[in-house]
N, C-alpha and C positions, 0 to 999 in steps of 0.2 A: 607559540600562542600561550604565553604564560600569564597567570593572573596571581598577583600578590595580595594576600589578605590585607584588608584595611583600605584598599583602593575602592573607588566608585565605579570601576570598569565592570560592565555587564557582558558576560560571555555565556555561550551555551555549549553543552557537552552531551553526547549520548553515552549512556552507561557502558555499553559494549566497547566503546572506543577507548575508555580509560581503565577498565578492568584488565589486570595483567600487566599494567605498566610498572616500571621499576620505581621503588621508593628509596630516596636517598636521605641519609641523615648528614647534613652538610654535603660532603662529596662522596661519602661512603654508602654503597648500596646495602640496604638492610632487608630487602625483600621485595615482593610484588603486591600491588593493590589487589586484594581478593574480594572486597565488598565495602559497602558504605553503611554506616549505622545512622539511622534517621530518627527524628523525634517529631511526633505530631503534636504540635503545641496549641491547637485550637484555631490556628489560622488556616488559610486555604492550602498552603503549600508547606510540606514538612521540610525541616532544615537538617542538613547533615551535621551530626555532632562528633563523629569519630571515623577514622579510617580503620579498616580491618586488613592487616598486612600479613600475607602468608610468607613463610620462610622455608627454605630447603633443609635437607639433612636431618629431618626429624625435629627441628626446633619448633616450639609452639608458636602460634601466631601472636602478633602484637596488636594492641588496641590503643590507638593514638588519638588524642583530642584534636578536634579541628583547629583549635587555637594554636597548635604547634606547627601548622602548615604555613610555610613561607612562600611557596610557589606551587601552582597546580595547573597542569596542562595535559594535552593528549600525548605528550612525549614522556613526561616523568612527573613525579611528585617529590617535592623537597620539604623536609620537616626539620625542625630544630629541637632535638631532645638530647638529654644526657645519656645515661646508661640505659641501653635498650631493655635490660632485664627488668627495669621498673615498669615497663609497658607490657610485660608478659602476663596478661590478666584477661579475664573474660567478664564482660558486663552482663549480669543476669537480666533476662527479659528484654534484651536488645532487639530492635527491629532491623534485620539485615535486608537491605534493599534488593540486592541481586537474588538472595536466597528466597525471600518472601514473594517477590513479584515477577521476576523474569520467567517467561515460559509458562505462566499460570493462566488459566482460563478466566475470562471476565464475564460475569453474569449481569443481566439487566435487572430492573425492578421486579420483573416477573419470574426471576430465577432461571431465565433462559440464557443459553450461551450466546455471547456477542462475538467474541474473538479471543485470540491468544496474544498476550503481551510479548512482543519480540524485542522491544527495547524501551528505554526510559530516557526522557529528555530532562536534563538538569540545567539550571541557570545560576551563574555567579553574579551576585549583586551585593555591593557594599561589603565585600570581603567575606560573604557567607555563600554557601552552596545550597540551593533549594531544589526540590523535586518539582518539576513543572507539568509534564505530560507523560502518559503512557502511549506507546506507539504500537499499532497493530499491523503495520505495513510489511509486506513480503520483502520490500527493499532492504529493510533493516535486518531481517533474517538472513538474506543472502550476503549482506556485508559481514555479518558475524561469521558466516561460513567461508568468508574470503572468496566468494564467487562474484568478482567485481563486475563482470559483464552482465550477469543476470541482475545484479543490484541496479546497475545503470539502466537496464531495459525496464525493470519493474518501476523505477522512478519515472520513466517516460510514460508508462502505461497507466499507472494508478495515481489517484489523487492522494493527498496527505490523509492518513488514517490515524488520528490522534484524539485522545480525550484528556481534558484537563484533569489533574489530580484532585481538583476541587470537587469532582463528582465520584471519587473513589471513597468507599466506606472506610472508616478507621480500621487499621490492621490490629489483629490480636497480638498480645505480648506472649509469644510462645518461643521455646528454644529453637524450633525450626518449623516454619509455617508450611503446611502441605495442602491447604485448602484452596478454594477458588477466590479470586478477587471479585468484589461486588461493587457495582455502580450504586451510588446513593443519590438518585435523581428524583426529587419530588416534583409533582405537577407544577407547583408555583415557581420552580426554578427552571423549567424547561425553556422559558423565553430567553434565558441568559446563555444557553448553549449555542455554539456556532452551528449554522445550518447543516454543515456536513456531519457533525456529531449528532444533531437532532434527527437527521434522516436515518442514521444507523440505528438509533434507539427505536424510532417509529417502525422501521422495517422488521424489528424483532417482536413487535407486539401483535396481538390478534387484531383482526380488522375492526371490530367494534371499539376496542380501546384506542386504536390508532385514530379513528374518526373523531372520537370525543376530544382527544388531545389536540388534533390538528385544528379543529373548529375553534379552539380557545386562543390560537395564535393571532397576533395582529397581522394585518394585510401584508406588510413588508416581510415579516419573518416567515409567514406562510408561503409567500411567493418564492423566497430564497430557498426554503426547505423543499418545496415541491420540485424545484429544479434539480436538487441533489438526490432525490429518491430514485430507486431503480425503476426501469420502464414498466415491469409487471405490477409493481406496487402503485406506480402512478396511475395506471389504467384502473385498478380496483378502487383507488382513492377517489379519482375523478368521477367514476361511475356512481359513487355514493354522495357526492357533493352537489349542491345546487349549481346548475350550469351558469347562471349569472354571476355567482361568486367565483367560479373558475375563470370566467371571462375577465373579471376584475383582477384576479391574481396574474393572469397572462398579460394584461395591459401594462403592468408595472415592470415587466421583463423586457429585455431587448428583443427585437424581432427574431433573432436567431434562437434565443432561449425559448421563446414562445413556440416557434416552429418545431423545435426539437421535441417538445412535449406533445404538441398536436399530432406529430407524425406517428406516435405510438398508439393513437386512438383510431377506432373504426371511422371511416370516412363520414358517414352521416352524423356521428357524435361530434366530430371535429367541426363540421359545418354549422351545427347548432350553436356551438360555443362561439365560433367566429362571428355569427350574426349578432351576438350580444357584446362583442368587443368594440373598442373605439376604432374609428375609421382611419386614423393617421397612418398606422403601420400595416394595415391589412394587405395592401398591395405587395409590400416587401415580404411579408410573412408568406403569402401565396407563392411568391417567386422562390423563396427558400424551400418551401415544401416541394416545389417542382424539382429543385436540385437534389432534395432527398430521394426523389424518385428516379434520378438519372441512372442509367445502366452502368454497373460497376466495370463492365468490359472496357469502358472508355479510359479506365485508370490502370489497366493491366499492363504488365511488362512481360516480354519474352526472354529477358535476360535473367534466367534463374538456373540453378544447378540441377542437371538431369543425369541420372545414372541408371544403367540396366540392373535388374535384380540380382544377376549372377556375378556382378563385379565384386571383387574381394574387398573387405574392409581395409586391409593393408594397402592395396593399390589406391583406394579412394583417399586414404590419409596422405599418401605420398604425392598425389596429383592435385590435392585440394587447392593449394595456394595458386597454382597455375590456372586451374579451371575457374577459380573465383575472381580472377583479376579484373575482368570486364563486366561482371554481373551486378545487377541491381539488388538482388536478394541472395545473400550469402550465408544466412544462418540456418537454412534448411537444405537438405538434399531430397529432391523429389525422385522417387523410384518409378520409372516409366517402363511399361512392357510393350508388347506388340500393339500396333494400331494406336499408339499414344495413350494407352490406358494407364491411369494413375493407380499404382499398386500400393504405395506406401510413402511415408515421410520419415526422415531422420533429422533430428536436431543436431547441429554441429557439435554440441557438447557430448552427445551420446556417441558420435563418431570418434571423437578424440579420446574418449574414455574407454572405448571398446578394447577387449583383449587383442594383442597383436598375434593372432593365429592366422597362418597363411590360408587355412581352409574356410575361415568364417566369411560369409557373403553378406552383402548389404540386406538381402531379403531375410536374413536371420535376425537382424537387429531393428528392422524398420517397424514403424507403427502402422498397423493396417486399418485401424479405426480412424479414418481421416475426417477432420472438420473442414468442409469446403463450401464455396459459394457456387451458385448455379449461373448459367449464362444469362438468366433472366433476373438475377439479383440486383437490387438497387444499392446506391451508395449508402443509404440509411441502414439497410440490412447488413452491409459490410461493417459499418461503424458499430452496430450492436454486437456483432460477433467478436470484433476486436475488444470491445469493452468487457464482454463476458469471459473470454478465454485468454486474453492477454498475449495473443500470438504476435509475432513480428511480421508475419505475412500470411496470406490465405490463398490457396490455389482455387482456380475456377475450373469446373468440370462440366462437360455437356451431358445430356441425358444418357449417353452411352458410357459415361465414366471416363471420357478422354480429357486430358488436361489441355486447356486452351490458353492459359496464362496464369500469372500470379499477381496479386495485389499487395504491395508493400504497406505495412502499417503506417509509416510516416506520411505516405501520400494521402491516404484517406484522412488521417488526423489533421494534416495541414489544411486540407480542404474543409474539414469540419470547422477548424478555427476561422478560416477565411469567410465561409459562407453561412455557417450556422450561428456564429456568436454575435 
């Protein structure tokens, strides 16, 4: 996936995927890409002006102009320079993208923490490399840590969590920036934010401020944003809005989206809103709400990994592949005692990383504080727990604490897609 400067090809890269890649001068390796120097030139997106190349054996780093790059990819960077000693220099007041931004906190307009930057998305356009978005997703953090399975799982669970660089305040020109990154979102610019980004900003505001801004949005933007807001904030927001206005916002949603929001409200409040809604989709919405209320036991599996508490970690590691062969849920080990009582849960990653001591037992490494569903739990309740905790499966226990089945994440989320959207 190479991009040669001067072409009109547009490609995208994550910063963490290219940092550390080898830099070649023609065919000779001269170091590894340590950072990118950017320039904020008054446009929405900063442009990369130089490569910052680290070298081994105590040699000082190189600073190479972007114009010297002839090929740039996730595999390697090729430049065309003469004597490398001529690039053995430091640019004063340079803005180093990795050093300044990666792993920094992001604050909103109220100086409250929004999230941490785990990666940065760049785009190659017309031979130039621009900074496009900052990424807050755990998926990018796991990929940086080379935890591929967790990265893949996080990608299945969470939605994209990015904010355009257009809403990042200009960075200070310091030798090494150690402060927080700040969003620069003015009220008049809120309508240009993607609904998922706007929802993140609104959730960080106090309730009064949130209401004032939400009421300024046009109907379509307000509807799309309401769908992205977390259930607890949805409830508070809807409680403060005129119910006829809420009905109008739900009317422009799909029946599944409308039902998803109505399901988090108290029954009488949901009924009041539905009375003001259009008649076309009400029958389908009520049908979907009924599916929300369906008992989660109907989607449970008995094909999960069960182990006694006194089983050794070593034995569980040795038998795992055989035991997991015909199971529906293989990422957790459920530790079950007498009378089927659920005692604990072990993530497969924790099992594989546990010390190989012959005396260590599963009860020594299991998690005892278990997040579980009840036998009376609904499909909607299961969906909310999956959204909140990002688990790949949830056990169902009866009032006596006995495990009666396990619900896989994929089954509930597939049903959510089929019935709720």
